[in-house]
N, C-alpha and C positions, 0 to 999 in steps of 0.2 A: 139599039141598046148601047149604053155608054161603057167604055172600058173601065175595068176596076182600077182604082187609084193605086199607083205604085208606092210602096213604102219608102219614105225618105230617110236616109241615114244621117242622124244628128249625133255629132260627137261632143258638143259642148253645150251644156245647159247654163243659162244665165244665173248669176249669184242673186241679182236683184231683178224682180219682175215688174217693177213699176218705176217709171222715170218721169220727171216733170220739172217745170220751171221752179226756181227757188220761191218765188212769190205766189206760186200756184196754191189753190186750195184743192185738197185731194178729192173733193166732190165735183170738180170741173169735168168737162167732156174728156173722154179717153179714146185714144186711137188703139185698136187691138192689133198687135204684130204677132203673127203665128210663129211658132218655133222654127218652121222651115224657112221663113223669111229672115228671122234672126240669124240662123245659121248661114244663109246665103250672103247676108251683109258681113258677117264675120269672115267668111272665107274670101270673098271678093275684095272687100274694102280694108279689113283689118290684116288678114294674112297676105293679101296681094296676089292671090292665085288667079290664073287666067280662067276665063269662063269654062273651058273644056276640062281643065284640071279640077276646078271646084264642082262641076257637075258630076265628074267621076267619083269624087270624094263623097258626094251625097247620093251616089248611085241612081242618078236620073239623067235624062237627056239634056243636052246643052240648051235646047229651045225651052224646056220646062224650067231649067235653072234661070234663064233669061227672064222669063215671065215672073218667076218668084221674086227675082231681084228688083225688077221694075216695080212690082207691087210694093215691096218693102221701101224702096226709095220714095215712092209717091206718098206712102203713109207717114214716113218720117218727116218728109218736107211739109206735109199738112200739119203735123203736130208742131213743128218748129215755127211755121209761119202764123198759125192761128192760136198759139199758146195753149196747146192741149197736152195732157199727159199721154205717155206711151206705156201700154201694158203688154208684156210678153205672155201670150196664151199658149198653153202646151197642147191643146187638141182642138180640132175643128168640129 
C-alpha cells in the first residue's frame, strides 16, 4: 500500500498561468507545470534558497524537493527547446 501524499506548502501563486513564445499560437503543444514544481523553481532559483531550506519551507523532505525541482527543470527545458507553451496547473 502506498503512503498518502504529504500536502505541500505553497506560499506564492503565479499571476499568469500560461507562458509561451511571442510567435507562438496558443493552440500549440503545452507543457503542464504543477504548482508545487512552480514553487520549487521559485524557492530554489528565484529566491536562491538552499535545497534543505526550500524543502522546509514547502514542508517536505529534501529528497522529495529534489525530485520536484528536477521534474520542473526538465519540463521547462523541454518547453524552451521545443517551442512549447508552459501552463501552471493548480491540482494533480
